[in-house]
N, C-alpha and C positions, 0 to 999 in steps of 0.2 A: 266570213259569214257573220251576219248580224244576230245578236241575241233576240229571243222572242219573249214578249211580255207574258207574265203569268198573273191571273186574276186572283190575287190574295190581298188581304187587308194590309194597311201600312204597318210598319214594324211596331209602333207604339200600341196599336190596337191588338196585334198578336201578343205583345208583351202582357197586356192587361188580361187577356183570356187565359194565357199560360199561367200567369200568377194566380188567377182565380182558381184554376184546377189545382195548383200546388197548395193553396190554402185549404181547399176541401179535402183533398186526399191525405195531406199531412195531418189535419185535424182528426181524420177518421182512422189513422194508423197505417197509411200507405205512403210514406214520404218519398219513395223512389219513383213514383209514377211521373211526377212533374216537379222539377226543382231548379234552382239557380245557385251556382257556386258564388256568383256575384252578378252585377248588372250586365256583364259582358259575356256570360257563359250560362246558357240554359240547356236543360236536358229533359228528354221525354222518353219514357219506357212503358210500352203498353202491357208488359208482362208476358207477351206471347212471341217475343223475338223481334218485334218491330221497334225501332228507336228513331229519335230525331234529336238534333242539337242545333242551337243557334249560337254563333260566335259574332259578337258585335265588335267590329274593329275600331270604329269611331262613330261620330254623330251621323255620318252619311253612308256608312257601309256596314253590311252584315251578311253573313252566310248561313243559310239553312240547309243542312245536309242530314242524311240518315238512311235507314234501311226500311223498306216496306216490300214484302214479298210480292205485292201486285205491281210494283213499279217496274217499268221495262228497261231502265238503264243499269249500267254497272260501271263503277269507277275502276280504272286500271292504273298501273304504275309503269313509268318509263324505266329503262335499264338502270338509270341513276337513282331510282326510288321516288322520283318526283311524281305527284298525282297527274294523271292525264286521261286521255280517251274521250269518248263521246260526251261525257257529262261536263267536260271543261272546254270542249271545242269552241273556239271563238270568244271565250270568256277572258276578262282581264286577268293579269297575273295574280292579283291579290286574292282571287277565288281559291287558289291552291294553298295559300298560307295556313288556314285553319285545318286543312286536310292532311298536312304533312305528318302529324303525330297520330293519325287515326289508323288503327290496325284492323278494325272491324270492316266488314263489307259495307259498301255505300251504294245505294241504288238511286238516290236523287240528290241533286245539288241545285240550289237556287240562290241567286245573289240579289241583295237589296241595295239600292241607292235611293237618293231623294226622289227619283222619278217613279219608283216602283220595284216590283220583283221581276227577275229575268231567269230564263233557262237557256241552255245551249240549243241551237237550232236542230242538231242532228238527233236529239232524243225524242222518241215517240211520245206524244201526249197520252195522258191517262195514268192510272195507278194512284195509290194512296200516298199520304204523307205521314204514315205511322199513327194515324188517329189524332194528330195535332188539331185542336179546335180552332179552325181558321174562320169559322163564322158563328153567329149566335146560336144557330140550331145545333151545331156540333158541340158547342160549349155546354148547352143544356143537356144534350145526350150523354156526354161524359159524366157530368156532375150527377145526373139522375141515376145513371147506372150504379155509381158507387153509393149514393144515398139509398137507393132501393135495396141493394144487397145488404148494407149495414142495418137498415131498418128491419129487414127480415131477420137478421142474426140477433138483433136486440129485442125481438118479439113485438115490434111496432106495426106489423102488418104491411099494408100497401101504402104507407105514408109517402107522399110525393112532394118534392120541393117546388115552391111557386116559381113559375117562369120569370116574373118581374124581379124577384129577388136574385136569381142567377144572372139576369141581364145587368142588374145594378152592381153585382160583384165583379163581373167582367169589365164594366166601365171604370170601376174604382181601381182594379188591378193591384199594383204594388202598394197602393195607399188605402186598401180596404180596411175596415174596422172590425172589431169583435162583434159589434152589433149587426153589421151587414152579413158577416159569416153566420151568426146565430139565426138570422132570418132565413138563410138557405138550409141550414141543418136542423132547424126546428127542435123536435124532442129528442134527437139522437144524442147519445153520450159521445162527446167529442172534446178534444183538446183545442179549444178555440184560440188561446194565445199562441200555441205552436203553429197553427195555421196562419195567423197574422204575420208571425215572424217569417215563415216560409215565403209568403207573398212579398214581403218587404225586401227580400234579397234580390228581387227583380228590378228594384228602383234604380233608375239611371240618373 
């Protein structure tokens, strides 16, 4: 069975948006929402049970896996403990490598190579990716939700972050600056240097 293409942005674009969210949420005091242990290991947690992780194996290969209650698939294990089932059907062997140490339930698995993102053909389409900001609109939505909540907590009313500033932050990604983060967070009290450090951990 041949793998099916998935319409997601290239790995480096996703890296930039993930890093931008890490900068914002860390600066605002929520460092576990989006983070990178290093350039090869990224983590996402929406706080409601959904999660995602990217493992970058080398310049040409990466795996995006996680749990979203709306995703239709489920990762299973063979009798020898190796990952298997519909999420890996027809996939190259290297897809299983990052999943061997995962004890949590997994509902989606996507592989990246230089030609794009792929999924197993037996998995029904649909379902979410744990809220990972795969496009510019989702990036703005995630950032705005945290900014709006913190602005309310800090008594700043309905202050909204400018769309162009969020787009610029996503484009800069791991290389974003304190000034760019300040443009997004405006009058909010935030730890801007900590946010910049968090984004920098995504640098490859």
